[in-house]
C-alpha positions as a printed NumPy array, in Angstrom:
array([[166.895, -10.731,  25.567],
       [163.852, -12.082,  23.723],
       [163.699, -12.199,  19.99 ],
       [160.722, -10.303,  18.438],
       [160.385, -12.853,  15.651],
       [159.881, -15.674,  18.119],
       [157.171, -13.689,  19.904],
       [155.449, -12.995,  16.599],
       [155.545, -16.695,  15.772],
       [153.947, -17.594,  19.114],
       [151.205, -14.969,  18.602],
       [150.478, -16.327,  15.13 ],
       [150.089, -19.802,  16.622],
       [147.739, -18.538,  19.342],
       [145.513, -16.615,  16.93 ],
       [144.579, -18.966,  14.104],
       [143.558, -17.724,  10.671],
       [139.891, -18.231,  11.583],
       [140.145, -15.249,  13.893],
       [141.436, -13.17 ,  11.015],
       [138.596, -14.222,   8.716],
       [136.094, -11.655,   7.505],
       [132.333, -11.584,   7.94 ],
       [129.761, -10.57 ,   5.346],
       [126.497,  -9.351,   6.826],
       [123.598,  -9.396,   4.368],
       [120.9  ,  -6.987,   5.557],
       [117.532,  -7.183,   3.811],
       [115.834,  -3.787,   3.883],
       [113.848,  -4.582,   0.732],
       [110.227,  -5.637,   0.491],
       [111.06 ,  -9.114,  -0.861],
       [112.545, -12.262,   0.626],
       [116.085, -13.227,  -0.343],
       [116.152, -16.969,  -0.957],
       [119.741, -17.541,  -2.093],
       [123.188, -16.067,  -1.455],
       [126.152, -17.175,  -3.539],
       [129.745, -16.099,  -2.983],
       [132.671, -17.023,  -5.195],
       [136.199, -15.826,  -5.636],
       [136.28 , -13.289,  -8.444],
       [138.317, -15.54 , -10.738],
       [135.96 , -18.534, -10.368],
       [133.413, -19.389, -13.044],
       [131.034, -21.336, -10.775],
       [129.025, -19.962,  -7.87 ],
       [129.157, -23.031,  -5.676],
       [126.622, -23.791,  -2.963],
       [123.927, -21.536,  -1.567],
       [125.361, -19.914,   1.554],
       [121.899, -19.545,   3.125],
       [121.42 , -23.313,   3.116],
       [119.251, -25.799,   1.286],
       [116.096, -25.815,   3.421],
       [112.978, -23.872,   2.432],
       [113.239, -21.827,   5.606],
       [116.863, -20.765,   4.95 ],
       [115.983, -17.28 ,   3.704],
       [116.5  , -13.645,   4.665],
       [113.063, -12.107,   5.138],
       [112.459,  -8.363,   4.818],
       [113.861,  -6.702,   7.94 ],
       [116.171,  -9.617,   8.747],
       [119.886, -10.182,   8.268],
       [122.322, -13.046,   7.774],
       [126.012, -13.294,   8.673],
       [128.442, -15.355,   6.641],
       [131.631, -15.925,   8.592],
       [135.017, -17.202,   7.533],
       [135.758, -15.236,   4.372],
       [139.442, -14.762,   3.751],
       [141.008, -11.512,   2.621],
       [140.337, -11.704,  -1.109],
       [138.15 , -10.412,  -3.937],
       [134.728, -12.005,  -4.323],
       [131.635, -11.842,  -6.493],
       [128.294, -11.872,  -4.667],
       [124.897, -12.944,  -5.961],
       [121.48 , -12.98 ,  -4.347],
       [118.24 , -14.373,  -5.714],
       [114.879, -13.153,  -4.419],
       [111.701, -15.22 ,  -4.058],
       [110.487, -13.65 ,  -7.335],
       [113.543, -15.031,  -9.145],
       [115.302, -11.688,  -9.541],
       [119.077, -11.954,  -9.413],
       [121.44 ,  -9.274,  -8.199],
       [125.172,  -9.667,  -8.825],
       [127.936,  -7.507,  -7.403],
       [131.353,  -8.246,  -8.847],
       [134.815,  -7.581,  -7.506],
       [134.101,  -6.932,  -3.831],
       [137.4  ,  -6.558,  -1.962],
       [137.182,  -8.115,   1.505],
       [139.803,  -6.377,   3.617],
       [137.573,  -6.016,   6.691],
       [134.129,  -7.172,   7.77 ],
       [131.512,  -5.923,   5.336],
       [127.794,  -5.21 ,   5.266],
       [125.663,  -5.455,   2.118],
       [122.331,  -3.729,   2.624],
       [119.786,  -4.729,  -0.002],
       [116.949,  -2.257,  -0.569],
       [114.223,  -2.049,  -3.217],
       [116.32 ,   0.631,  -4.941],
       [119.368,  -1.667,  -4.998],
       [117.246,  -4.418,  -6.534],
       [115.824,  -2.066,  -9.201],
       [119.357,  -1.031, -10.183],
       [120.746,  -4.588, -10.296],
       [121.487,  -6.329, -13.507]])
């Protein structure tokens, strides 16, 4: 007779944590280019590096999208910066599954 715990241990070894990681899809349905995306754990004070990259061409143009893979199940704050310098911050996003953040002109008008 096989032990269920042993089988569970083998499955955990075959499916590394990376497969359990979440994806954030940033969809730009606004009329402006998104130049920066910052993600930090909700309890962090610093944003860290730009998730879009450091090159001039690392942007999300209107009508385009960007996927950030590898987020763990946790609570994060998200920040985007448009090419006009407008910032939009969403705090306390609970990543339990893959998520999509659709940015529209209305969303940007309502951002702080």
